[in-house]
C-alpha positions as CSV (number, residue, x, y, z in Angstrom):
1,M,-144.2,223.1,51.7
2,V,-147.1,221.2,52.9
3,D,-145.9,217.7,54.4
4,R,-146.9,214.7,52.2
5,V,-148.2,213.2,55.3
6,D,-150.3,215.8,56.4
7,R,-151.6,216.3,52.6
8,I,-152.8,212.7,52.6
9,K,-154.7,213.6,56.0
10,Q,-155.8,216.6,54.7
11,I,-157.4,215.1,51.5
12,N,-159.0,211.9,53.8
13,T,-160.6,214.4,56.0
14,M,-162.2,215.8,53.1
15,M,-163.3,212.7,51.4
16,T,-164.9,211.8,55.0
17,D,-166.9,215.0,55.0
18,E,-168.0,214.8,51.5
19,V,-168.5,211.1,51.0
20,S,-168.3,208.8,53.5
21,P,-165.4,207.2,56.1
22,T,-164.8,204.3,53.9
23,F,-164.6,205.8,50.5
24,C,-161.8,204.5,48.6
25,L,-161.2,206.4,44.8
26,A,-159.1,203.0,44.2
27,K,-162.3,201.1,43.9
28,W,-163.3,203.2,40.9
29,H,-160.1,204.6,39.3
30,H,-157.5,201.9,40.0
31,T,-157.9,198.2,38.6
32,T,-155.4,195.2,38.5
33,I,-156.4,192.6,35.5
34,Y,-155.1,189.0,35.1
35,L,-155.9,188.5,31.5
36,H,-154.1,184.9,32.0
37,R,-156.5,184.4,34.8
38,G,-159.8,186.2,33.5
39,Q,-159.9,187.9,37.3
40,T,-159.4,191.5,38.4
41,H,-159.3,193.7,41.7
42,S,-158.6,197.1,42.6
43,C,-155.8,196.7,44.5
44,Y,-153.6,194.1,45.7
45,H,-155.4,193.7,49.5
46,P,-158.7,192.3,48.3
47,K,-158.5,188.6,46.7
48,P,-159.2,188.9,42.8
49,H,-162.4,187.9,41.6
50,D,-163.7,186.4,38.1
51,I,-164.5,188.7,35.3
52,P,-168.1,187.3,34.1
53,V,-167.2,186.5,30.3
54,D,-170.9,186.6,28.9
55,L,-170.9,190.5,29.9
56,L,-167.5,191.0,28.7
57,A,-168.6,189.9,25.2
58,K,-170.8,192.6,25.3
59,D,-168.9,195.2,27.1
60,P,-165.0,195.2,27.3
61,A,-165.2,197.7,30.1
62,V,-166.3,194.7,32.5
63,L,-162.6,193.7,32.7
64,H,-162.5,196.7,35.5
65,N,-166.3,197.4,36.2
66,T,-167.4,193.9,37.3
67,P,-170.8,193.4,39.3
68,E,-168.8,192.8,42.6
69,K,-166.9,196.2,42.2
70,I,-170.0,197.8,41.6
71,Q,-171.6,196.5,45.0
72,E,-168.4,197.4,47.0
73,R,-168.7,201.0,45.4
74,I,-172.4,201.0,47.1
75,D,-171.0,199.7,50.3
76,M,-168.3,202.3,50.8
77,F,-170.8,205.3,49.5
78,N,-172.8,203.8,52.8
79,G,-169.9,204.0,54.9
80,E,-169.3,199.9,55.1
81,Q,-166.0,198.5,55.4
82,T,-166.2,196.3,52.8
83,G,-164.8,192.5,53.6
84,G,-161.8,192.6,51.0
85,C,-160.3,195.5,52.3
86,Q,-159.4,194.3,55.8
87,Y,-156.0,195.5,55.7
88,C,-156.5,199.0,55.7
89,W,-159.2,198.8,58.0
90,N,-156.8,197.0,60.6
91,V,-154.4,200.1,60.1
92,E,-157.0,202.9,60.6
93,N,-158.6,201.0,63.6
94,M,-154.9,201.3,65.2
95,G,-155.5,205.2,65.5
96,P,-155.9,208.5,63.6
97,D,-152.1,208.8,63.4
98,Y,-151.7,205.7,61.1
99,V,-152.0,206.2,57.2
100,S,-153.3,203.4,55.7
101,D,-152.8,202.7,52.0
102,R,-156.6,203.7,51.4
103,H,-155.5,206.8,52.7
104,Q,-152.4,207.1,50.3
105,R,-154.6,206.4,47.2
106,N,-157.2,209.1,47.9
107,A,-154.4,211.4,48.1
108,S,-152.5,210.4,45.2
109,I,-155.7,209.8,42.8
110,Y,-157.8,212.6,43.8
111,T,-159.0,215.7,41.5
112,E,-162.3,217.9,41.6
113,D,-162.9,216.2,38.2
114,R,-162.5,212.6,39.1
115,L,-164.2,212.8,42.5
116,N,-167.3,214.6,40.4
117,E,-167.6,211.9,37.8
118,I,-168.2,209.7,40.5
119,L,-170.6,212.0,42.5
120,Y,-172.8,212.8,39.9
121,N,-173.1,209.4,38.2
122,P,-175.0,206.1,39.3
123,P,-173.1,203.4,41.3
124,E,-173.3,201.1,38.1
125,Y,-171.6,203.8,36.1
126,R,-168.7,201.8,33.6
127,I,-165.9,204.2,34.5
128,N,-162.8,204.3,32.5
129,P,-159.8,203.9,35.1
130,E,-157.2,206.4,35.5
131,Y,-154.6,203.5,36.6
132,I,-154.7,199.8,35.1
133,E,-152.2,197.2,36.4
134,I,-152.6,194.3,33.6
135,A,-150.9,191.0,33.2
136,F,-151.0,189.3,29.9
137,S,-149.8,186.1,30.7
138,S,-148.1,184.0,33.7
139,E,-144.9,183.2,31.8
140,C,-142.0,183.8,34.7
141,N,-138.7,182.6,35.0
142,F,-138.9,183.3,39.0
143,K,-140.9,181.0,41.6
144,C,-141.2,182.8,44.4
145,G,-142.3,180.7,47.5
146,Y,-145.1,183.1,48.2
147,C,-146.5,183.4,44.8
148,H,-148.7,181.0,43.3
149,P,-148.4,178.7,40.2
150,M,-151.4,180.8,38.6
151,H,-149.0,183.6,38.4
152,S,-145.8,181.8,37.5
153,S,-145.1,179.2,34.6
154,S,-142.1,178.0,36.6
155,Y,-144.1,177.4,39.6
156,Y,-146.6,175.8,37.6
157,N,-144.1,173.6,36.4
158,E,-142.5,172.6,39.7
159,I,-146.1,171.6,41.2
160,K,-146.4,169.3,38.0
161,K,-143.3,167.9,38.5
162,F,-143.5,167.3,42.5
163,G,-147.2,167.6,43.1
164,P,-148.8,170.1,45.7
165,Y,-147.4,170.8,49.1
166,D,-150.0,168.2,50.5
167,M,-148.1,168.4,53.9
168,V,-149.6,172.0,54.6
169,D,-153.1,173.5,55.2
170,N,-152.2,176.6,53.6
171,H,-150.6,177.3,50.1
172,R,-150.8,173.7,49.2
173,N,-150.5,175.1,45.4
174,D,-152.9,172.6,43.6
175,I,-153.6,173.2,39.9
176,D,-156.5,171.4,39.3
177,W,-159.1,173.8,40.1
178,F,-158.2,176.5,37.6
179,D,-157.3,177.3,34.1
180,I,-154.4,179.4,32.5
181,Y,-155.2,181.0,29.4
182,D,-152.7,182.0,27.1
183,E,-152.2,185.4,24.8
184,D,-154.7,184.6,22.5
185,S,-157.8,184.2,25.1
186,P,-160.9,186.0,24.9
187,Y,-159.8,188.3,27.6
188,V,-157.0,189.7,25.8
189,E,-159.4,189.8,22.8
190,A,-161.4,192.0,25.1
191,W,-158.1,194.0,26.1
192,W,-157.7,195.0,22.3
193,K,-161.5,196.2,22.2
194,W,-161.4,198.1,24.7
195,W,-157.8,199.8,24.4
196,P,-159.2,202.6,21.8
197,E,-161.3,203.7,24.4
198,V,-159.7,203.3,27.6
199,S,-156.5,204.7,26.5
200,K,-158.3,208.1,25.8
201,T,-158.2,209.0,29.4
202,L,-155.8,206.2,30.9
203,N,-153.0,208.1,32.6
204,I,-150.9,205.2,33.9
205,L,-150.6,201.6,32.2
206,R,-148.7,199.2,34.4
207,I,-147.6,195.8,33.0
208,T,-147.0,192.9,35.4
209,G,-147.1,189.3,35.2
210,G,-145.9,186.7,35.5
211,E,-142.6,188.3,33.8
212,P,-143.9,191.1,31.3
213,L,-140.7,191.3,29.4
214,L,-141.0,187.3,28.5
215,H,-144.6,188.1,26.9
216,K,-145.1,188.8,23.3
217,T,-148.1,191.0,24.2
218,T,-145.9,193.3,25.9
219,W,-143.6,193.9,22.9
220,R,-146.8,194.4,20.9
221,L,-148.4,197.1,23.3
222,F,-144.8,198.8,22.5
223,D,-145.3,198.5,18.7
224,E,-148.8,199.8,18.9
225,L,-147.7,202.8,21.0
226,L,-145.0,203.7,18.2
227,K,-147.7,203.5,15.5
228,D,-150.2,205.1,17.7
229,P,-148.7,207.4,20.1
230,K,-150.9,208.1,23.6
231,P,-148.3,211.4,24.7
232,N,-150.6,211.6,27.9
233,L,-150.0,208.1,29.0
234,E,-147.5,206.9,31.4
235,I,-146.3,203.6,30.8
236,N,-145.0,201.5,34.2
237,I,-143.8,197.8,34.1
238,N,-143.4,195.2,37.1
239,T,-140.2,193.2,36.3
240,N,-138.1,190.9,38.3
241,M,-135.0,192.2,36.4
242,G,-133.7,188.6,36.4
243,Y,-133.4,188.0,32.7
244,T,-130.2,188.4,30.2
245,H,-128.7,191.9,29.8
246,R,-130.0,191.6,26.6
247,H,-133.4,192.1,27.6
248,M,-132.9,195.1,29.8
249,E,-131.0,196.6,27.1
250,R,-133.8,195.7,24.1
251,L,-136.2,197.5,26.9
252,V,-133.9,200.4,27.1
253,E,-134.0,200.7,23.3
254,Y,-137.9,200.6,23.2
255,I,-138.0,203.2,26.2
256,N,-135.9,205.8,24.8
257,K,-137.8,205.2,20.9
258,L,-141.0,205.9,22.8
259,R,-139.8,208.7,24.9
260,D,-137.9,210.4,22.4
261,G,-141.0,210.0,19.6
262,N,-143.4,211.8,22.1
263,C,-145.0,208.4,21.9
264,I,-145.7,208.1,25.7
265,K,-145.7,210.9,28.4
266,A,-143.2,208.8,31.0
267,F,-141.8,205.5,31.9
268,K,-141.3,204.3,35.4
269,M,-139.9,200.8,36.6
270,F,-140.6,198.7,39.3
271,S,-139.0,195.8,40.8
272,S,-139.7,193.2,43.4
273,M,-137.2,193.1,46.4
274,D,-138.0,191.7,49.7
275,T,-134.4,192.0,51.6
276,W,-131.2,191.7,50.5
277,G,-128.1,189.1,50.3
278,A,-128.7,185.2,50.7
279,R,-131.9,185.5,52.3
280,A,-133.2,187.5,49.2
281,E,-132.0,184.8,46.7
282,Y,-133.7,181.8,49.1
283,M,-137.3,183.4,48.8
284,R,-137.5,184.2,45.2
285,T,-136.1,181.3,43.7
286,G,-134.6,182.3,40.2
287,L,-133.1,185.6,41.6
288,D,-129.5,186.0,41.5
289,L,-128.7,189.8,42.9
290,D,-125.3,190.1,40.7
291,I,-127.6,190.0,37.7
292,W,-130.3,191.9,39.3
293,E,-128.4,194.5,40.3
294,K,-126.4,194.8,36.7
295,N,-129.6,195.0,35.0
296,Q,-131.1,198.0,37.8
297,D,-127.6,199.6,36.6
298,I,-128.2,199.2,32.8
299,Y,-131.5,200.5,33.2
300,L,-130.8,203.6,35.5
301,Q,-127.9,204.4,33.0
302,G,-129.9,204.0,30.1
303,V,-133.4,205.5,30.9
304,K,-132.6,208.0,33.6
305,S,-135.9,207.5,35.1
306,H,-137.3,206.6,38.7
307,L,-136.8,203.2,39.8
308,T,-139.3,201.7,42.6
309,H,-138.6,198.6,44.5
310,M,-141.9,196.6,45.6
311,V,-141.2,195.1,49.2
312,T,-143.6,192.1,50.1
313,F,-142.4,191.9,53.7
314,N,-142.9,188.7,54.9
315,I,-141.7,186.7,57.8
316,L,-138.5,186.2,56.0
317,S,-137.5,189.5,55.5
318,V,-137.7,190.3,59.2
319,T,-133.9,189.5,60.1
320,S,-132.1,191.5,57.6
321,F,-134.2,194.1,56.3
322,T,-131.8,196.4,57.9
323,E,-129.1,195.5,54.9
324,Y,-131.7,196.2,52.6
325,L,-132.3,199.8,53.7
326,A,-128.5,200.1,53.7
327,K,-128.3,199.2,50.1
328,M,-131.2,201.6,49.3
329,L,-129.2,204.5,50.7
330,E,-126.0,203.1,48.7
331,W,-127.9,203.4,45.8
332,R,-129.7,206.6,45.8
333,E,-126.1,208.2,46.7
334,K,-125.0,206.4,43.5
335,Y,-127.6,207.6,40.9
336,E,-128.4,211.0,42.4
337,D,-126.8,212.6,39.6
338,V,-127.6,210.0,37.0
339,I,-131.5,210.4,37.2
340,P,-132.8,214.2,36.6
341,N,-134.4,216.1,39.4
342,N,-137.6,217.2,37.5
343,L,-139.3,213.7,37.3
344,G,-141.6,213.6,40.4
345,S,-144.3,215.5,42.0
346,D,-141.9,217.6,43.8
347,E,-138.4,218.4,43.6
348,F,-137.7,216.0,47.0
349,V,-139.4,212.6,45.4
350,R,-136.8,210.1,45.8
351,K,-135.4,208.7,42.7
352,I,-135.3,205.0,43.6
353,R,-138.1,204.4,46.0
354,F,-139.5,201.6,48.2
355,D,-143.0,200.6,50.0
356,T,-143.4,198.1,52.9
357,P,-146.8,196.6,52.3
358,Y,-146.8,193.5,54.6
359,L,-147.4,190.0,53.3
360,K,-151.0,188.2,54.6
361,E,-151.1,185.2,53.3
362,P,-149.9,182.3,53.0
363,L,-150.0,181.9,56.4
364,Q,-146.3,180.2,56.9
365,Y,-144.9,183.7,55.2
366,D,-147.0,185.6,57.9
367,M,-144.8,187.8,60.6
368,H,-147.6,187.6,63.0
369,I,-146.9,183.9,63.6
370,L,-143.0,184.9,65.1
371,P,-142.7,185.3,68.7
372,K,-143.3,189.2,69.2
373,E,-140.7,189.1,72.1
374,D,-137.7,187.4,70.1
375,F,-138.1,189.4,66.7
376,L,-139.4,192.6,67.9
377,H,-136.2,194.4,68.0
378,Y,-135.2,193.5,64.4
379,F,-138.1,195.7,63.5
380,D,-136.8,198.5,65.9
381,K,-133.4,198.3,64.4
382,S,-134.7,199.0,61.1
383,L,-136.8,201.8,62.2
384,K,-133.9,203.3,64.1
385,F,-131.7,203.3,61.0
386,I,-134.6,204.8,58.8
387,K,-135.1,207.4,61.8
388,D,-131.2,208.1,61.8
389,N,-131.2,208.7,58.2
390,V,-134.3,210.7,57.6
391,V,-133.7,214.2,56.0
392,E,-137.1,215.3,54.1
393,E,-135.2,217.8,51.9
394,D,-132.4,215.3,50.9
395,R,-133.1,213.0,47.9
396,T,-130.6,210.3,49.2
397,K,-131.9,210.0,52.5
398,F,-135.0,208.2,53.7
399,S,-138.5,210.3,54.1
400,N,-140.9,211.2,56.7
401,L,-143.4,209.2,54.7
402,E,-141.2,206.3,54.5
403,Y,-140.4,206.2,58.3
404,E,-144.2,206.6,58.5
405,R,-144.6,203.5,56.7
406,F,-142.2,201.4,58.3
407,R,-143.3,202.8,61.9
408,R,-146.8,201.6,61.0
409,L,-145.6,198.4,60.3
410,R,-143.5,197.8,63.3
411,D,-146.7,199.1,65.3
412,Y,-148.6,196.7,63.7
413,F,-146.3,193.9,64.6
414,A,-146.1,194.6,68.1
415,T,-150.0,195.0,68.5
416,E,-151.5,192.5,66.5
417,Q,-152.3,189.1,68.2
418,Y,-153.4,186.2,66.2
419,A,-155.9,183.7,67.8
420,E,-153.8,181.0,69.3
421,D,-155.2,178.2,66.7
422,R,-154.1,180.4,63.6
423,V,-150.9,180.9,65.2
424,R,-150.3,177.2,65.7
425,K,-151.4,176.3,61.9
426,G,-148.7,178.9,60.8
427,R,-146.2,177.4,62.7
428,V,-146.8,174.0,62.1
429,D,-147.1,174.9,58.1
430,F,-143.9,176.7,58.2
431,Y,-142.0,173.5,59.8
432,R,-143.7,171.4,57.1
433,W,-143.6,173.8,54.5
434,F,-139.6,174.9,54.7
435,Q,-138.8,171.1,55.0
436,E,-140.1,170.4,51.4
437,Y,-139.2,173.6,49.9
438,D,-135.8,172.6,50.9
439,R,-136.0,169.5,49.4
440,R,-137.4,170.4,45.9
441,R,-135.4,173.3,45.7
442,E,-131.9,172.1,46.8
443,V,-131.2,174.7,49.2
444,S,-131.2,175.0,53.2
445,F,-133.5,177.2,55.3
446,L,-131.1,176.9,58.6
447,E,-127.9,177.3,56.4
448,T,-129.5,180.8,55.2
449,F,-131.3,181.8,58.1
450,P,-129.3,180.8,61.2
451,E,-130.9,183.0,63.5
452,M,-134.0,181.5,63.1
453,E,-133.0,178.1,64.0
454,E,-134.8,178.3,67.7
455,F,-138.1,179.5,65.9
456,M,-137.8,176.5,63.3
457,D,-137.1,174.1,66.5
458,L,-140.4,175.8,68.0
459,C,-142.4,175.1,64.8
460,K,-141.1,171.4,64.7
461,Q,-142.2,171.0,68.2
462,T,-145.3,172.6,67.3
463,A,-145.9,170.4,64.4
464,E,-144.7,167.3,66.2
465,G,-147.6,167.7,69.2
466,E,-144.7,168.4,71.5
467,I,-145.9,171.9,72.4
468,P,-149.6,171.7,73.4
469,A,-151.6,174.3,72.1
470,T,-152.5,176.2,75.3
471,N,-148.5,177.1,75.3
472,I,-148.4,179.0,72.1
473,D,-147.0,182.4,72.8
């Protein structure tokens, strides 16, 4: 069996030889579309950009094939490192042994037919992607600190009540500069116009939010699939799993109807979790771990399919991430005999999975404003825990790829050095942000993160000008 890391490297060597060293299939075949904002991007690293509504009226495929993406495709053909993809360039510039998200996406998307469709058509060709992630609405019962009011109605309502976080330079969360569209917008209308065509070749449709189980269009989609089945389509949902157990039971009922009726090919769930314990509840306001874990159990016992945890690794994940990793092994052991063995690309695909991309912004949540010498040992502890539990051919343990992903994260933290002024601004905002965050949400940072008290003091002294800029670590 070819190791998955080796396969990723083999395919990307081929891509470099046949196309260019910066070619990324995701720019063509992956798209995330925020219908409530009228924006899109091809993965979560580049910032979303506007979908031209005037072009949309003529061609609903512009929901994905925007002029900005077409220009980026041309740049990639020419071997240029496109500006919005800096996360991957940073990883790849660390050396050939590091696997970036671009490498992983190329390997997961690649087929000869998909590559040839791109190579034998002009750059402005309106391609139908094989993977769509779509948000129908911003309605959400959570307000995660690093999220934004444009993606969470609860966060939006907080800003309406208290105003923006105007004491910081980063992540003020002003709401007077954007519009939020409801589920009757021209963007949702364009989606339903595009649906008959794009669904013919679509392999994966991933519904996100907001919280998609609170959106009426999500349930409309399920009803449409019951009436007009797409047996080659896999449905995924991003969910916070923080709603009533009745919501989860309703979802399980729909999923089983869709699968039993051969209306879809498969269903997969994705849920966010950035660490474990009180620290997780602190950073994701609205999260109740007892409710979350019970909903996870209802889903896994009822649907018996894979579940992936989406980790947004940020400054508040660092000190307790080993606790989350220990829970991951506990869950894998518990559900090993519940979920069938034949659902993945190979027999050793983990049934409960996680990934560890790191958060780049807002700056006060960025791990790189931490003093390396004080916090690197937490990364080492988590990395050692993974390494000590790597057994590639045991689905209840960690895989080599999971180890490589976290090693990449650990090494990036150890080697990346922000400019002095950027670190200073991040620490100033860290102190001011969490002082206000605690006041608004009636929580306590230091009670939740006592191990970060010295860092908070450092940030306070920096904010009050007691530490000159030249003394910033």
